[in-house]
Each structure stands twice: as structure tokens, then as C-alpha cells.
ChimeraX commands (.cxc) that place a marker at each C-alpha (Angstrom):
marker #1 position 15.30,-36.94,71.36 radius 0.5
marker #1 position 14.88,-33.29,72.23 radius 0.5
marker #1 position 14.40,-32.43,68.54 radius 0.5
marker #1 position 11.10,-34.30,68.56 radius 0.5
marker #1 position 9.79,-32.20,71.42 radius 0.5
marker #1 position 10.26,-28.84,69.68 radius 0.5
marker #1 position 7.00,-27.22,68.66 radius 0.5
marker #1 position 6.28,-27.19,64.94 radius 0.5
marker #1 position 6.06,-23.81,63.30 radius 0.5
marker #1 position 2.49,-22.92,62.29 radius 0.5
marker #1 position 1.49,-23.46,58.68 radius 0.5
marker #1 position 1.02,-20.13,56.94 radius 0.5
marker #1 position -1.84,-19.58,54.55 radius 0.5
marker #1 position -0.96,-19.03,50.91 radius 0.5
marker #1 position -1.95,-15.49,49.85 radius 0.5
marker #1 position -3.31,-14.83,46.34 radius 0.5
marker #1 position -4.28,-11.83,44.24 radius 0.5
marker #1 position -5.14,-11.32,40.55 radius 0.5
marker #1 position -1.49,-11.07,39.51 radius 0.5
marker #1 position 0.46,-8.08,38.20 radius 0.5
marker #1 position -2.08,-7.09,35.53 radius 0.5
marker #1 position -0.94,-5.61,32.23 radius 0.5
marker #1 position 2.82,-5.55,31.82 radius 0.5
marker #1 position 2.84,-2.90,29.06 radius 0.5
marker #1 position 1.57,0.65,29.01 radius 0.5
marker #1 position -1.47,1.55,26.87 radius 0.5
marker #1 position 0.79,3.57,24.55 radius 0.5
marker #1 position 2.72,0.42,23.59 radius 0.5
marker #1 position -0.41,-1.59,22.76 radius 0.5
marker #1 position -1.51,-2.05,19.16 radius 0.5
marker #1 position -4.60,0.02,18.32 radius 0.5
marker #1 position -4.90,3.05,20.59 radius 0.5
marker #1 position -8.46,4.03,21.44 radius 0.5
marker #1 position -9.82,7.57,21.51 radius 0.5
marker #1 position -9.97,8.83,25.08 radius 0.5
marker #1 position -13.38,8.54,26.68 radius 0.5
marker #1 position -14.98,10.90,29.17 radius 0.5
marker #1 position -14.14,10.70,32.87 radius 0.5
marker #1 position -15.91,8.19,35.07 radius 0.5
marker #1 position -16.43,8.01,38.81 radius 0.5
marker #1 position -15.98,4.50,40.20 radius 0.5
marker #1 position -17.58,3.98,43.57 radius 0.5
marker #1 position -16.57,1.37,46.11 radius 0.5
marker #1 position -17.81,-2.07,45.10 radius 0.5
marker #1 position -20.52,-3.36,47.37 radius 0.5
marker #1 position -20.40,-7.07,48.11 radius 0.5
marker #1 position -22.60,-9.75,49.51 radius 0.5
marker #1 position -21.66,-9.93,53.25 radius 0.5
marker #1 position -20.35,-13.48,52.78 radius 0.5
marker #1 position -17.74,-12.05,50.38 radius 0.5
marker #1 position -16.57,-9.33,52.76 radius 0.5
marker #1 position -13.46,-11.22,53.88 radius 0.5
marker #1 position -10.22,-12.48,52.40 radius 0.5
marker #1 position -11.37,-16.12,52.44 radius 0.5
marker #1 position -11.22,-18.00,49.13 radius 0.5
marker #1 position -14.64,-19.61,48.93 radius 0.5
marker #1 position -15.97,-22.67,47.17 radius 0.5
marker #1 position -19.29,-24.49,46.80 radius 0.5
marker #1 position -19.97,-28.18,46.27 radius 0.5
marker #1 position -22.89,-27.93,43.83 radius 0.5
marker #1 position -23.16,-31.72,43.61 radius 0.5
marker #1 position -23.62,-32.01,47.41 radius 0.5
marker #1 position -24.91,-28.72,48.88 radius 0.5
marker #1 position -24.81,-25.69,46.58 radius 0.5
marker #1 position -26.20,-23.40,49.31 radius 0.5
marker #1 position -23.14,-23.76,51.55 radius 0.5
marker #1 position -20.11,-21.53,51.03 radius 0.5
marker #1 position -16.92,-23.09,52.36 radius 0.5
marker #1 position -13.53,-21.40,52.87 radius 0.5
marker #1 position -10.21,-22.99,51.95 radius 0.5
marker #1 position -8.30,-23.47,55.21 radius 0.5
marker #1 position -4.77,-22.60,54.03 radius 0.5
marker #1 position -5.46,-20.05,51.27 radius 0.5
marker #1 position -6.74,-16.50,51.25 radius 0.5
marker #1 position -6.94,-13.37,49.08 radius 0.5
marker #1 position -4.59,-10.44,49.74 radius 0.5
marker #1 position -7.68,-8.15,49.88 radius 0.5
marker #1 position -11.42,-8.75,49.79 radius 0.5
marker #1 position -12.77,-9.84,46.38 radius 0.5
marker #1 position -14.53,-6.46,46.02 radius 0.5
marker #1 position -11.24,-4.60,46.53 radius 0.5
marker #1 position -9.42,-6.87,44.07 radius 0.5
marker #1 position -12.17,-6.41,41.47 radius 0.5
marker #1 position -12.18,-2.62,41.91 radius 0.5
marker #1 position -8.39,-2.55,41.49 radius 0.5
marker #1 position -8.62,-4.59,38.26 radius 0.5
marker #1 position -11.54,-2.48,36.98 radius 0.5
marker #1 position -9.60,0.74,37.56 radius 0.5
marker #1 position -6.48,-0.64,35.85 radius 0.5
marker #1 position -8.44,-1.72,32.77 radius 0.5
marker #1 position -10.81,1.25,32.40 radius 0.5
marker #1 position -8.03,3.71,33.22 radius 0.5
marker #1 position -6.32,2.84,29.94 radius 0.5
marker #1 position -8.91,4.82,27.96 radius 0.5
marker #1 position -10.42,7.37,30.36 radius 0.5
marker #1 position -9.80,9.40,33.49 radius 0.5
marker #1 position -11.10,7.67,36.60 radius 0.5
marker #1 position -12.23,9.54,39.68 radius 0.5
marker #1 position -13.28,8.58,43.17 radius 0.5
marker #1 position -16.58,9.72,44.70 radius 0.5
marker #1 position -16.13,13.13,46.27 radius 0.5
marker #1 position -13.17,14.21,44.11 radius 0.5
marker #1 position -13.10,18.01,43.92 radius 0.5
marker #1 position -12.47,17.88,40.15 radius 0.5
marker #1 position -15.90,16.41,39.38 radius 0.5
marker #1 position -18.01,18.16,36.76 radius 0.5
marker #1 position -21.47,17.41,38.11 radius 0.5
marker #1 position -23.21,17.81,34.75 radius 0.5
marker #1 position -21.10,15.43,32.67 radius 0.5
marker #1 position -19.47,12.83,34.90 radius 0.5
marker #1 position -21.09,9.41,35.05 radius 0.5
marker #1 position -20.84,7.20,38.15 radius 0.5
marker #1 position -20.36,3.44,37.96 radius 0.5
marker #1 position -21.52,1.33,40.87 radius 0.5
marker #1 position -20.93,-2.42,41.16 radius 0.5
marker #1 position -22.64,-4.95,43.41 radius 0.5
marker #1 position -20.68,-8.21,43.68 radius 0.5
marker #1 position -23.16,-11.02,44.31 radius 0.5
marker #1 position -21.09,-14.20,43.81 radius 0.5
marker #1 position -17.36,-14.90,43.69 radius 0.5
marker #1 position -16.57,-18.53,44.37 radius 0.5
marker #1 position -15.15,-21.72,42.97 radius 0.5
marker #1 position -18.13,-23.90,42.07 radius 0.5
marker #1 position -17.53,-27.66,42.05 radius 0.5
marker #1 position -20.00,-29.19,39.60 radius 0.5
marker #1 position -18.46,-32.62,40.32 radius 0.5
marker #1 position -15.64,-33.73,42.65 radius 0.5
marker #1 position -13.08,-33.37,39.86 radius 0.5
marker #1 position -14.61,-30.47,37.90 radius 0.5
marker #1 position -14.97,-26.85,38.96 radius 0.5
marker #1 position -15.35,-23.33,37.59 radius 0.5
marker #1 position -14.71,-19.84,38.89 radius 0.5
marker #1 position -18.13,-18.17,39.13 radius 0.5
marker #1 position -18.53,-14.38,39.25 radius 0.5
marker #1 position -21.90,-12.63,39.29 radius 0.5
marker #1 position -22.33,-8.88,39.59 radius 0.5
marker #1 position -24.67,-6.00,38.76 radius 0.5
marker #1 position -23.31,-2.77,37.26 radius 0.5
marker #1 position -25.31,0.45,37.51 radius 0.5
marker #1 position -24.48,3.66,35.63 radius 0.5
marker #1 position -25.85,6.93,36.96 radius 0.5
marker #1 position -25.38,10.62,36.27 radius 0.5
marker #1 position -25.85,13.46,38.75 radius 0.5
marker #1 position -28.60,15.96,37.98 radius 0.5
marker #1 position -29.90,19.07,39.78 radius 0.5
marker #1 position -32.75,17.00,41.27 radius 0.5
marker #1 position -30.48,14.17,42.43 radius 0.5
marker #1 position -28.88,11.22,40.75 radius 0.5
marker #1 position -30.38,10.06,37.47 radius 0.5
marker #1 position -30.27,6.35,36.65 radius 0.5
marker #1 position -28.84,5.73,33.16 radius 0.5
marker #1 position -28.60,1.94,32.79 radius 0.5
marker #1 position -28.03,-1.34,34.60 radius 0.5
marker #1 position -26.31,-4.52,33.42 radius 0.5
marker #1 position -25.96,-7.98,34.98 radius 0.5
marker #1 position -22.78,-9.94,34.37 radius 0.5
marker #1 position -22.41,-13.69,34.96 radius 0.5
marker #1 position -19.08,-15.26,34.05 radius 0.5
marker #1 position -17.85,-18.84,34.54 radius 0.5
marker #1 position -14.31,-19.90,33.73 radius 0.5
marker #1 position -13.01,-23.48,34.08 radius 0.5
marker #1 position -10.52,-24.26,36.83 radius 0.5
marker #1 position -7.31,-26.02,35.81 radius 0.5
marker #1 position -7.14,-27.89,39.12 radius 0.5
marker #1 position -9.51,-28.74,41.95 radius 0.5
marker #1 position -7.73,-26.80,44.66 radius 0.5
marker #1 position -7.44,-23.19,45.81 radius 0.5
marker #1 position -4.79,-22.38,43.18 radius 0.5
marker #1 position -7.08,-23.64,40.40 radius 0.5
marker #1 position -9.96,-21.64,41.84 radius 0.5
marker #1 position -7.84,-18.49,42.00 radius 0.5
marker #1 position -6.81,-18.84,38.34 radius 0.5
marker #1 position -10.43,-19.43,37.28 radius 0.5
marker #1 position -11.74,-16.51,39.35 radius 0.5
marker #1 position -9.01,-14.20,38.00 radius 0.5
marker #1 position -10.00,-15.14,34.44 radius 0.5
marker #1 position -13.68,-14.58,35.32 radius 0.5
marker #1 position -12.87,-11.16,36.80 radius 0.5
marker #1 position -10.92,-10.14,33.67 radius 0.5
marker #1 position -13.80,-11.25,31.42 radius 0.5
marker #1 position -16.32,-9.36,33.58 radius 0.5
marker #1 position -14.22,-6.17,33.45 radius 0.5
marker #1 position -14.02,-6.41,29.66 radius 0.5
marker #1 position -17.79,-6.92,29.43 radius 0.5
marker #1 position -18.40,-3.87,31.64 radius 0.5
marker #1 position -16.06,-1.77,29.49 radius 0.5
marker #1 position -17.91,-2.78,26.30 radius 0.5
marker #1 position -21.27,-2.06,27.95 radius 0.5
marker #1 position -20.07,1.40,29.11 radius 0.5
marker #1 position -18.67,2.65,25.78 radius 0.5
marker #1 position -21.94,3.74,24.13 radius 0.5
marker #1 position -23.48,4.86,27.44 radius 0.5
marker #1 position -20.64,6.99,28.85 radius 0.5
marker #1 position -18.54,8.13,25.86 radius 0.5
marker link #1:1,2 radius 0.2
marker link #1:2,3 radius 0.2
marker link #1:3,4 radius 0.2
marker link #1:4,5 radius 0.2
marker link #1:5,6 radius 0.2
marker link #1:6,7 radius 0.2
marker link #1:7,8 radius 0.2
marker link #1:8,9 radius 0.2
marker link #1:9,10 radius 0.2
marker link #1:10,11 radius 0.2
marker link #1:11,12 radius 0.2
marker link #1:12,13 radius 0.2
marker link #1:13,14 radius 0.2
marker link #1:14,15 radius 0.2
marker link #1:15,16 radius 0.2
marker link #1:16,17 radius 0.2
marker link #1:17,18 radius 0.2
marker link #1:18,19 radius 0.2
marker link #1:19,20 radius 0.2
marker link #1:20,21 radius 0.2
marker link #1:21,22 radius 0.2
marker link #1:22,23 radius 0.2
marker link #1:23,24 radius 0.2
marker link #1:24,25 radius 0.2
marker link #1:25,26 radius 0.2
marker link #1:26,27 radius 0.2
marker link #1:27,28 radius 0.2
marker link #1:28,29 radius 0.2
marker link #1:29,30 radius 0.2
marker link #1:30,31 radius 0.2
marker link #1:31,32 radius 0.2
marker link #1:32,33 radius 0.2
marker link #1:33,34 radius 0.2
marker link #1:34,35 radius 0.2
marker link #1:35,36 radius 0.2
marker link #1:36,37 radius 0.2
marker link #1:37,38 radius 0.2
marker link #1:38,39 radius 0.2
marker link #1:39,40 radius 0.2
marker link #1:40,41 radius 0.2
marker link #1:41,42 radius 0.2
marker link #1:42,43 radius 0.2
marker link #1:43,44 radius 0.2
marker link #1:44,45 radius 0.2
marker link #1:45,46 radius 0.2
marker link #1:46,47 radius 0.2
marker link #1:47,48 radius 0.2
marker link #1:48,49 radius 0.2
marker link #1:49,50 radius 0.2
marker link #1:50,51 radius 0.2
marker link #1:51,52 radius 0.2
marker link #1:52,53 radius 0.2
marker link #1:53,54 radius 0.2
marker link #1:54,55 radius 0.2
marker link #1:55,56 radius 0.2
marker link #1:56,57 radius 0.2
marker link #1:57,58 radius 0.2
marker link #1:58,59 radius 0.2
marker link #1:59,60 radius 0.2
marker link #1:60,61 radius 0.2
marker link #1:61,62 radius 0.2
marker link #1:62,63 radius 0.2
marker link #1:63,64 radius 0.2
marker link #1:64,65 radius 0.2
marker link #1:65,66 radius 0.2
marker link #1:66,67 radius 0.2
marker link #1:67,68 radius 0.2
marker link #1:68,69 radius 0.2
marker link #1:69,70 radius 0.2
marker link #1:70,71 radius 0.2
marker link #1:71,72 radius 0.2
marker link #1:72,73 radius 0.2
marker link #1:73,74 radius 0.2
marker link #1:74,75 radius 0.2
marker link #1:75,76 radius 0.2
marker link #1:76,77 radius 0.2
marker link #1:77,78 radius 0.2
marker link #1:78,79 radius 0.2
marker link #1:79,80 radius 0.2
marker link #1:80,81 radius 0.2
marker link #1:81,82 radius 0.2
marker link #1:82,83 radius 0.2
marker link #1:83,84 radius 0.2
marker link #1:84,85 radius 0.2
marker link #1:85,86 radius 0.2
marker link #1:86,87 radius 0.2
marker link #1:87,88 radius 0.2
marker link #1:88,89 radius 0.2
marker link #1:89,90 radius 0.2
marker link #1:90,91 radius 0.2
marker link #1:91,92 radius 0.2
marker link #1:92,93 radius 0.2
marker link #1:93,94 radius 0.2
marker link #1:94,95 radius 0.2
marker link #1:95,96 radius 0.2
marker link #1:96,97 radius 0.2
marker link #1:97,98 radius 0.2
marker link #1:98,99 radius 0.2
marker link #1:99,100 radius 0.2
marker link #1:100,101 radius 0.2
marker link #1:101,102 radius 0.2
marker link #1:102,103 radius 0.2
marker link #1:103,104 radius 0.2
marker link #1:104,105 radius 0.2
marker link #1:105,106 radius 0.2
marker link #1:106,107 radius 0.2
marker link #1:107,108 radius 0.2
marker link #1:108,109 radius 0.2
marker link #1:109,110 radius 0.2
marker link #1:110,111 radius 0.2
marker link #1:111,112 radius 0.2
marker link #1:112,113 radius 0.2
marker link #1:113,114 radius 0.2
marker link #1:114,115 radius 0.2
marker link #1:115,116 radius 0.2
marker link #1:116,117 radius 0.2
marker link #1:117,118 radius 0.2
marker link #1:118,119 radius 0.2
marker link #1:119,120 radius 0.2
marker link #1:120,121 radius 0.2
marker link #1:121,122 radius 0.2
marker link #1:122,123 radius 0.2
marker link #1:123,124 radius 0.2
marker link #1:124,125 radius 0.2
marker link #1:125,126 radius 0.2
marker link #1:126,127 radius 0.2
marker link #1:127,128 radius 0.2
marker link #1:128,129 radius 0.2
marker link #1:129,130 radius 0.2
marker link #1:130,131 radius 0.2
marker link #1:131,132 radius 0.2
marker link #1:132,133 radius 0.2
marker link #1:133,134 radius 0.2
marker link #1:134,135 radius 0.2
marker link #1:135,136 radius 0.2
marker link #1:136,137 radius 0.2
marker link #1:137,138 radius 0.2
marker link #1:138,139 radius 0.2
marker link #1:139,140 radius 0.2
marker link #1:140,141 radius 0.2
marker link #1:141,142 radius 0.2
marker link #1:142,143 radius 0.2
marker link #1:143,144 radius 0.2
marker link #1:144,145 radius 0.2
marker link #1:145,146 radius 0.2
marker link #1:146,147 radius 0.2
marker link #1:147,148 radius 0.2
marker link #1:148,149 radius 0.2
marker link #1:149,150 radius 0.2
marker link #1:150,151 radius 0.2
marker link #1:151,152 radius 0.2
marker link #1:152,153 radius 0.2
marker link #1:153,154 radius 0.2
marker link #1:154,155 radius 0.2
marker link #1:155,156 radius 0.2
marker link #1:156,157 radius 0.2
marker link #1:157,158 radius 0.2
marker link #1:158,159 radius 0.2
marker link #1:159,160 radius 0.2
marker link #1:160,161 radius 0.2
marker link #1:161,162 radius 0.2
marker link #1:162,163 radius 0.2
marker link #1:163,164 radius 0.2
marker link #1:164,165 radius 0.2
marker link #1:165,166 radius 0.2
marker link #1:166,167 radius 0.2
marker link #1:167,168 radius 0.2
marker link #1:168,169 radius 0.2
marker link #1:169,170 radius 0.2
marker link #1:170,171 radius 0.2
marker link #1:171,172 radius 0.2
marker link #1:172,173 radius 0.2
marker link #1:173,174 radius 0.2
marker link #1:174,175 radius 0.2
marker link #1:175,176 radius 0.2
marker link #1:176,177 radius 0.2
marker link #1:177,178 radius 0.2
marker link #1:178,179 radius 0.2
marker link #1:179,180 radius 0.2
marker link #1:180,181 radius 0.2
marker link #1:181,182 radius 0.2
marker link #1:182,183 radius 0.2
marker link #1:183,184 radius 0.2
marker link #1:184,185 radius 0.2
marker link #1:185,186 radius 0.2
marker link #1:186,187 radius 0.2
marker link #1:187,188 radius 0.2
marker link #1:188,189 radius 0.2
marker link #1:189,190 radius 0.2
marker link #1:190,191 radius 0.2
marker link #1:191,192 radius 0.2
marker link #1:192,193 radius 0.2
marker link #1:193,194 radius 0.2
view
């Protein structure tokens, strides 16, 4: 009888990230690319609703304006931090990456990449169908004697289907969307910041 009176241990939230990333070094990959010029990657700015570790979803078929958090699932870092980590891992395979304020910056030649994360959620189009939706704006700038000079701006919208209608399915879809967005940014940058 006393076993029934013992308090239950609290349920812990499942913690997710984007996974381990590439499991081979750039040198072991097939066609090596010529090294590109250095790039400064600023902190990624995010919509205030995304400035937490909550894994968010929307029910587009019921109320697309409401962001809802999964109760027992969360990210290991904010989505902006996860995206910046993935961006640095991918872009760092072909160029030197610097942080704002690094003392090694060459003011005349180093471009700065800024990202604004606008949407990062699992979007349910129907009760049994969802996608990972990522929307961001990338801005490339270059310092000049009179201040920063705007070079180009690019909007990225990526949707990837979820394999299940739960947090785990949303995480997989959002990870795939983040990887696709990073690849699109890298292709956009190549002619602009060689």
C-alpha cells in the first residue's frame, strides 16, 4: 500500500538539436572546393517568439496565427543558436569564419553576413500532415571608410515534410529545412563574397 503513496518522478522534457552534423572532414569529401575569402558571421537575430528553447507548432487549419509549444519537448539551444552553429559548420568547410570584433579582421575585404530568423515552426496543414517551415532574411555587407556598405539581401523560405505529427517529426523536418536553407545561403554567397 505504501508504494502507491510515493510521489511520481517528474516527466522530463525530451531535448533535441540538429544532430552531429557532417561525420567526415572536408578533406575526405569528393570534390574539394577552392578556398573562399573570410566571412564574418554575426549573431542571428530572431523573432522574439523564437527566442526560447520551445519547439513550436502552428495549426494552419484551425488558427495559423497562434504559435503553440510542445509540452514535453524542447531544443538544446534557441533556434537562432542552432542555425548559427549549423551555418558555421557548413560555411567553414570552404572559408575562414570570423566573429564580429575579431582582431584579425581586414576592414577593406571582409564581408559580414547577418541573418534574421523570422519563422521556425512545425506547420500543421491538416491534423495528420505537417511540414517544418523556416523563413529567414540574409544580408551581406562590407565595411567601408564611411560606414558599412550594403552588398545584397536574400530571402529564404524552406518547407520540408514531417515524417510524423509529433515533436520528433517536427524536429526532423526543421533540421532538414535548416540544412536546405544553409545550402541556399552558401550558393547565394559564392558570387558575392568570393
